C-alpha positions in Angstrom: 44.2 -3.4 -12.2 42.0 -0.3 -12.7 38.8 -2.5 -13.1 39.8 -4.3 -9.8 40.4 -1.0 -7.9 37.0 0.2 -9.2 35.1 -2.8 -8.1 36.8 -2.4 -4.8 35.6 1.1 -4.2 32.0 0.1 -5.4 32.0 -2.9 -3.0 33.0 -0.8 -0.1 30.4 1.9 -1.0 27.7 -0.6 -1.2 28.8 -2.0 2.1 28.7 1.5 3.6 25.0 2.0 2.3 24.0 -1.4 3.9 25.5 -0.8 7.1 24.2 2.7 7.6 20.8 1.9 6.2 20.3 -1.8 7.4 17.8 -0.8 10.0 15.2 0.8 8.0 11.7 -0.7 7.2 12.7 -1.2 3.7 16.2 -0.5 2.2 15.6 0.2 -1.2 15.1 3.9 -2.0 11.7 3.5 -4.0 11.0 6.2 -6.2 7.1 5.1 -6.2 7.0 4.8 -2.5 3.5 5.9 -2.4 2.4 2.4 -3.9 3.6 0.5 -0.8 3.0 3.0 2.1 2.5 0.4 5.0 6.5 -0.4 4.5 7.0 3.0 5.7 4.2 3.1 8.3 2.2 0.2 9.4 -0.8 2.8 10.1 -1.5 2.6 6.6 -2.3 -1.1 6.4 -5.9 -1.3 5.2 -6.4 2.4 4.6 -8.4 1.4 1.6 -11.4 -0.6 1.9 -10.2 -2.7 -1.2 -7.7 -5.6 -1.1 -4.8 -4.4 -3.3 -1.7 -6.3 -4.7 1.5 -4.8 -5.7 4.5 -6.2 -7.6 7.7 -3.9 -8.2 11.0 -4.2 -9.8 13.8 -1.6 -9.5 16.9 -1.7 -11.4 19.4 0.9 -10.1 22.5 2.3 -11.9 21.8 0.5 -15.3 25.3 -0.1 -16.9 27.0 -1.0 -13.9 28.0 -4.6 -13.2 26.3 -6.1 -10.1 24.3 -3.0 -9.7 21.5 -2.8 -7.1 18.4 -4.8 -8.0 15.3 -5.1 -5.9 11.9 -6.6 -6.3 8.7 -6.7 -3.9 5.4 -8.3 -3.6 3.0 -6.5 -1.3 -0.7 -6.8 -0.3 -3.0 -4.8 1.9 -6.6 -5.0 2.8 -9.3 -4.9 5.4 -10.3 -7.6 7.6 -13.4 -9.1 6.6 -15.4 -9.2 9.8 -15.0 -5.2 10.1 -15.4 -4.3 6.6 -18.5 -2.0 5.9 -18.7 -3.7 2.8 -20.0 -6.8 4.5 -22.9 -4.9 6.0 -23.9 -3.3 2.7 -24.5 -6.7 1.0 -27.6 -7.2 3.3 -30.5 -6.6 0.6 -34.1 -6.2 1.3 -36.2 -9.1 -0.1 -40.0 -8.7 -0.1 -41.9 -11.4 1.9 -45.3 -11.1 -0.1 -46.2 -13.2 -2.8 -48.8 -11.3 -5.0 -49.9 -14.5 -6.8 -50.9 -16.2 -3.7 -52.6 -13.4 -2.1 -54.8 -12.8 -5.2 -55.8 -16.5 -5.1 -57.1 -16.0 -1.5 -59.4 -13.1 -2.6 -62.9 -14.3 -3.0 -65.1 -11.7 -4.9 -68.9 -12.8 -5.8 -69.6 -13.3 -9.6 -72.4 -10.8 -9.9 -71.0 -8.3 -12.4 -70.0 -8.2 -16.0 -66.5 -7.4 -15.3 -66.0 -9.7 -12.3 -67.6 -12.4 -14.5 -64.6 -12.4 -16.6 -61.8 -14.5 -14.7 -59.0 -12.9 -16.4 -60.2 -9.4 -15.8 -61.0 -10.1 -12.2 -57.3 -11.4 -11.4 -55.8 -8.3 -13.3 -58.0 -6.0 -10.9 -57.0 -7.9 -7.9 -53.3 -8.3 -8.6 -53.0 -4.5 -9.4 -54.7 -3.4 -6.1 -52.5 -6.0 -4.2 -49.3 -4.8 -6.0 -49.8 -1.1 -5.2 -50.2 -2.0 -1.4 -47.1 -4.4 -1.5 -45.2 -1.6 -3.2 -46.0 0.9 -0.3 -45.2 -1.8 2.2 -42.0 -2.7 0.6 -41.0 0.9 0.3 -41.5 1.5 4.1 -39.7 -1.8 5.0 -36.7 -0.9 2.7 -36.2 2.4 4.2 -36.3 1.1 7.7 -33.7 -1.6 6.9 -31.6 1.1 5.1 -31.8 3.3 8.5 -30.8 0.3 10.4 -27.7 -0.5 8.3 -26.6 3.1 8.1 -24.5 4.4 11.2 -26.3 6.5 13.5 -23.5 8.9 13.7 -23.7 9.8 10.0 -19.8 9.2 9.6 -18.4 9.0 6.1 -15.9 6.4 7.2 -16.5 3.6 9.7 -14.1 1.8 12.2 -12.3 -1.0 10.7 -9.1 -3.2 11.0 -6.3 -3.4 8.3 -3.6 -5.8 7.5 -0.5 -6.0 5.0 2.1 -8.3 4.0 5.2 -7.9 2.0 8.1 -9.8 0.7 11.3 -8.0 -0.4 14.4 -9.0 -2.3 17.4 -6.7 -2.5 20.7 -7.3 -4.1 23.5 -4.9 -3.8 26.8 -6.4 -5.2 27.8 -9.3 -2.9 25.1 -8.9 -0.4 21.7 -10.3 -0.8 18.8 -9.5 1.7 15.3 -10.9 1.9 12.6 -9.6 4.1 9.3 -10.7 5.1 7.0 -8.3 7.0 3.4 -8.1 8.2 1.3 -5.2 9.7 -1.8 -4.4 11.5 -3.6 -1.3 11.9 -6.8 -0.4 13.5 -8.9 2.7 11.9 -11.2 5.1 13.9 -13.3 8.2 12.9 -12.3 11.3 14.6 -14.8 13.6 12.8 -17.4 13.0 9.9 -14.8 13.1 7.3 -11.4 12.3 9.2 -10.0 9.1 10.2 -7.2 8.2 12.5 -5.2 5.0 12.4 -2.6 3.3 14.6 -0.5 0.3 13.3 2.2 -2.1 14.2 4.2 -4.2 12.1 7.0 -7.0 12.4 9.8 -7.8 9.9 12.4 -10.5 9.5 15.7 -10.0 7.6 17.9 -12.6 6.1 21.2 -11.6 4.7 23.6 -13.5 2.7 27.2 -12.7 1.4 28.6 -13.9 -2.0 32.3 -13.9 -1.7 32.6 -14.6 -5.6 31.0 -11.2 -6.3 33.3 -9.2 -3.9 36.8 -7.9 -5.1 39.0 -5.9 -2.7 42.6 -4.6 -3.2 44.1 -6.7 -0.4 41.7 -9.4 0.9 44.2 -10.7 3.6 44.4 -7.3 5.3 40.8 -6.2 5.1 39.1 -7.4 8.3 35.7 -6.1 7.0 36.1 -8.4 4.0 37.4 -11.2 6.1 34.4 -10.9 8.4 31.8 -11.1 5.9 33.7 -13.9 3.7 34.2 -16.2 6.9 30.2 -15.8 7.6 30.7 -13.8 10.7 27.6 -11.7 10.6 24.1 -11.9 11.8 22.2 -13.7 9.1 19.0 -13.0 10.5 17.4 -10.2 12.2 14.0 -9.0 13.2 12.4 -5.8 14.6 9.1 -4.0 15.4 7.7 -0.7 14.0 4.8 1.4 14.9 3.0 4.4 13.3 0.3 6.8 13.6 -1.8 8.4 10.5 -4.7 11.0 10.0 -6.5 11.1 6.7 -9.5 11.9 4.8 -10.5 11.9 1.0 -8.5 15.2 0.7 -5.2 14.5 2.5 -3.0 12.2 4.7 -0.4 12.8 7.2 1.6 10.2 9.2 4.4 9.5 11.5 6.2 6.4 12.2 9.1 4.9 14.3 11.2 2.1 12.7 12.8 -0.5 14.9 11.5 0.4 18.3 12.4 -3.3 19.2 14.9 -5.8 17.5 17.5 -8.2 17.8 20.1 -10.0 15.5 20.4 -13.8 15.2 23.5 -15.1 14.3 27.2 -15.7 14.9 28.5 -12.0 14.4 27.5 -8.4 14.7 28.3 -7.1 11.1 24.4 -7.0 10.7 23.6 -6.6 14.4 21.2 -4.0 15.6 22.9 -3.1 18.8 23.6 0.5 19.2 21.9 1.5 16.1 19.3 4.4 16.2 15.7 4.0 15.3 14.4 5.7 12.2 11.7 8.5 12.1 9.5 8.8 9.0 7.1 11.7 8.3 4.7 11.5 5.2 1.9 13.5 3.9 0.1 14.6 0.8 -2.7 16.5 -0.5 -5.2 16.3 -3.4 -6.3 19.6 -5.4 -9.0 19.4 -7.9 -7.9 21.4 -11.0 -11.2 21.7 -13.1 -13.5 18.8 -13.8 -10.9 16.3 -15.0 -7.6 16.9 -13.5 -6.3 16.2 -9.8 -3.2 17.5 -8.6 -1.4 15.4 -5.9 1.8 16.6 -4.2 3.5 14.3 -1.5 6.7 14.1 0.7 8.4 11.5 2.8 11.0 12.4 5.3 13.4 9.9 7.0 15.8 10.8 9.7 18.2 8.9 12.1 21.2 10.3 13.8 23.7 8.0 12.2 23.0 9.1 8.8 22.0 12.0 6.7 18.2 12.7 6.5 16.4 11.6 3.4 13.6 13.6 1.8 11.7 12.3 -1.1 9.2 14.6 -3.0 6.6 13.8 -5.7 4.0 15.5 -7.4 1.5 13.8 -9.7 -1.4 15.1 -12.0 -4.3 12.7 -12.7 -6.5 12.8 -15.8 -10.0 11.4 -15.2 -8.5 8.7 -13.0 -7.1 6.9 -16.2 -3.7 8.5 -16.5 -1.2 10.4 -14.4 2.1 11.9 -14.8 4.6 12.8 -12.1 8.0 14.4 -11.2 10.4 12.9 -8.4 13.1 14.2 -6.3 15.4 12.6 -3.8 17.7 14.7 -2.0 21.5 14.1 -2.7 20.5 11.3 -5.0 18.2 11.5 -8.0 15.6 13.4 -10.1 13.2 12.0 -12.5 9.5 11.4 -13.8 7.1 8.8 -13.7 3.7 7.7 -15.6 0.9 5.4 -14.7 -2.0 3.8 -16.3 -5.3 2.5 -15.0 -7.0 -0.4 -16.8 -10.8 -1.4 -16.3 -10.7 0.1 -12.9 -8.9 -3.0 -11.8 -5.3 -3.0 -13.1 -2.7 -0.5 -12.8 0.8 -0.1 -14.4 3.3 2.5 -13.6 6.8 3.3 -14.6 9.7 5.7 -13.0 12.8 7.0 -14.5 15.6 8.4 -12.3 18.7 10.3 -13.2 21.3 10.4 -10.6 22.4 13.9 -9.3 25.4 12.8 -6.9 28.0 10.2 -6.8 28.6 7.3 -7.2 25.4 7.1 -9.0 26.0 9.6 -11.8 29.1 7.4 -12.8 27.0 4.4 -13.6 23.7 5.1 -15.1 20.0 5.9 -14.5 17.5 3.8 -12.6 14.2 2.2 -13.8 11.3 1.0 -11.6 8.1 -0.6 -12.6 5.1 -1.4 -10.6 2.2 -3.6 -11.5 -1.1 -3.3 -9.3 -4.3 -5.5 -9.3 -7.4 -4.6 -7.4 -8.2 -8.0 -5.8 -11.6 -7.2 -4.1 -13.5 -4.2 -4.4 -14.8 -2.4 -1.3 -17.3 0.4 -0.5 -14.8 3.2 -0.7 -15.5 5.4 -3.9 -12.1 6.5 -4.3 -8.5 5.5 -2.9 -7.0 7.6 -0.3 -3.4 6.9 -1.5 -3.3 7.3 -5.1 
């Protein structure tokens, strides 16, 4: 009986988490949220000039039966027609053929040196090559100036995109989410950019009554509503956001669910009467000597129907090959993380959280692994979001 009572409390607790947090862009409390910033603010879509792919797995409260388990796949990049990388692929090719030009030079055969055909051709080709080099240098400089922006800005206007697929299992409830985002990035100064983004997300919710245990199923109206399928199985909503960034910092604000609706027979997952969510995110980069970089960052989320959430992380990078971090989430967990870069193309990171509040501290720690791939290299010398 005690095991059934424990399962009942777990089920009710997880339902409460889902009901109060069902309208966030992403329901899972990611420790490594910086890996998928477009999920929290669509203005981050395409913030890099690269095309990046992320795959993450999060196992929460290890040791508890039917503990929350989440996976996601995320890709972000810049639309090809607006990428500065496309303009930089233009290369100057010399239009001059030195061999043909030498053949067209007629020199009278009236001297010892010029009477030797080999020496004559060497002299003519050397003279033509020097002239061609000067012409090519001037033409190459002219082309470079034409390709460079006249404003001298470090970053150029661009359009970014992002797509994500998320799976989230919490006890008897499984949710799948598909999202897509778009952002336009515009320079506001020589070093600083501003971006505005919008995204849409579609949720699908399913309830497995075989995984749910309550004390008195017949008199539990909430359980009966879920078990009968009387819930909104699908919902959609729109999000928007704004960000400012440079190579030294980023700051952003986003509004989640400015427009949305539920599709289904009931209102258990409905969006009616639920507040929008406001997210503030920021981070800075501080050089520590020639080999180390310190990067503290925060993510603050608020909506009136639930307590605010504060995510704090701080990482130190060693020569862009290794980083170590500490993480804190108010009322929830504290832990650390480590990440590795391989061949400037692959990235693997791991985060470990120790719960500091109920009910998490009764069930165990949380593990999170993220694998990243650089699919297409762009013109940016270093990433904005590390």
